[in-house]
C-alpha positions as CSV (number, residue, x, y, z in Angstrom):
1,M,-0.1,0.0,0.0
2,E,1.3,3.4,-0.8
3,S,1.7,6.2,1.7
4,P,-0.5,9.3,1.8
5,T,0.9,12.4,0.2
6,L,3.7,13.5,2.0
7,M,4.0,17.1,3.2
8,P,6.6,19.4,1.8
9,V,9.7,19.7,4.1
10,K,11.4,23.0,4.8
11,L,15.1,22.7,4.0
12,E,16.2,24.0,7.1
13,Q,14.1,21.4,9.2
14,W,14.9,18.3,7.1
15,Q,16.4,16.5,10.0
16,S,12.9,16.6,12.0
17,T,11.3,14.6,8.9
18,P,9.3,11.7,10.4
19,F,10.9,8.4,9.6
20,T,11.0,4.6,10.5
21,A,14.2,2.9,11.4
22,G,15.7,-0.3,12.9
23,R,12.8,-2.4,11.9
24,P,10.5,-3.1,8.9
25,A,7.7,-0.5,8.4
26,T,4.1,-1.3,9.7
27,Q,0.9,0.0,8.1
28,G,0.7,2.5,11.1
29,D,4.1,3.8,9.9
30,V,2.7,4.2,6.4
31,D,-0.5,5.7,7.6
32,A,1.5,8.3,9.8
33,G,3.6,9.2,7.0
34,S,6.8,8.1,8.5
35,A,7.2,5.3,6.0
36,V,6.5,5.1,2.2
37,F,5.9,1.4,1.5
38,L,5.0,-1.7,3.4
39,I,6.5,-5.0,2.5
40,G,5.1,-7.1,5.4
41,G,6.0,-10.6,6.7
42,A,9.4,-11.9,7.2
43,A,10.6,-11.1,3.7
44,S,11.8,-7.5,5.0
45,T,14.7,-6.4,7.1
46,A,15.8,-2.9,8.0
47,I,19.0,-1.6,6.4
48,D,21.4,-0.1,8.9
49,I,21.5,3.7,7.9
50,K,21.0,6.9,9.8
51,L,17.6,8.4,9.0
52,P,16.4,10.7,7.9
53,H,19.2,10.9,5.3
54,C,19.7,13.2,2.3
55,A,20.0,11.6,-1.1
56,I,19.9,12.3,-4.9
57,L,17.2,10.2,-7.0
58,S,18.5,10.0,-10.6
59,D,15.7,9.1,-13.0
60,A,17.1,6.1,-14.9
61,T,15.1,7.3,-18.2
62,T,15.6,11.1,-18.1
63,G,18.6,11.4,-16.1
64,K,16.8,14.0,-14.0
65,K,18.4,14.4,-10.4
66,T,16.0,15.3,-7.7
67,P,17.1,15.9,-3.9
68,V,15.1,13.5,-1.6
69,I,15.0,12.7,2.0
70,L,15.3,8.9,2.9
71,I,12.6,8.1,5.6
72,Q,12.8,4.4,5.4
73,A,15.2,1.7,4.3
74,E,14.4,-2.0,4.0
């Protein structure tokens, strides 16, 4: 299930962005906006990364680069 539309983040407050870390996301995390996706079951494990985390998303088709904030890593 996809997350609800996430709210814009003020650049100077990006480190206050809600996130889910240390465990797979739950439906409650997705509903609250602190996770973007839900895998469910034993198939998912959390990746050890400090969140929230700044990153650059590169579109494979267009090459367009977009700054993003990672709020979940599984």
